[in-house]
C-alpha positions as CSV (number, residue, x, y, z in Angstrom):
1,M,18.0,7.0,-11.9
2,E,15.6,4.1,-11.3
3,V,16.5,0.5,-12.2
4,P,13.5,-1.5,-13.5
5,G,12.6,-4.5,-11.4
6,Q,11.4,-5.5,-8.0
7,D,12.4,-2.2,-6.3
8,S,10.4,0.0,-8.8
9,D,7.3,-2.2,-9.2
10,W,5.9,-0.9,-5.9
11,R,4.8,2.2,-7.8
12,S,2.7,0.2,-10.3
13,P,-1.1,0.4,-10.1
14,Q,-1.2,-3.4,-9.8
15,F,1.0,-3.5,-6.8
16,R,-0.8,-0.6,-5.2
17,Q,-4.2,-2.3,-5.7
18,K,-2.8,-5.4,-4.1
19,V,-1.8,-3.3,-1.0
20,V,-5.3,-1.8,-0.9
21,A,-6.8,-5.3,-0.9
22,Q,-4.5,-6.3,2.0
23,I,-5.5,-3.2,3.9
24,E,-9.2,-4.0,3.3
25,E,-8.8,-7.5,4.6
26,A,-6.9,-6.3,7.7
27,M,-9.7,-3.7,8.4
28,R,-12.3,-6.4,8.0
29,K,-10.5,-8.8,10.3
30,A,-10.1,-6.0,12.9
31,G,-13.8,-5.6,13.0
32,T,-13.7,-2.0,14.1
33,A,-15.0,1.2,12.4
34,H,-12.5,3.2,10.5
35,T,-12.7,6.9,9.5
36,K,-10.5,6.4,6.4
37,S,-11.0,4.0,3.5
38,S,-8.4,1.4,2.6
39,Q,-7.7,3.5,-0.6
40,D,-7.1,6.6,1.6
41,M,-4.7,4.7,3.9
42,E,-2.7,3.3,1.0
43,N,-2.5,6.6,-0.7
44,H,-1.2,8.3,2.5
45,V,1.5,5.7,2.9
46,Y,2.4,5.8,-0.8
47,V,2.9,9.5,-0.8
48,K,5.2,9.4,2.1
49,A,7.2,6.3,1.0
50,K,10.5,6.7,-0.7
51,S,11.1,3.0,-1.3
52,R,9.2,-0.3,-1.4
53,S,10.6,-1.3,2.0
54,L,9.1,1.8,3.6
55,L,5.8,1.2,1.9
56,Y,5.2,-2.5,2.5
57,R,6.7,-5.0,4.9
58,P,5.2,-8.5,4.4
């Protein structure tokens, strides 16, 4: 059973969009061509993650 709060907010669309934006910025700073979009990358990680700590490490 999930407890609402910080550990479950990583599944929210708002949090996921924030991660997509961070991936986009990192891709832009890297300055290299990528075969996947930031949305594709985030979705790949999200599908495999079982907790917020596996999804995102600041």
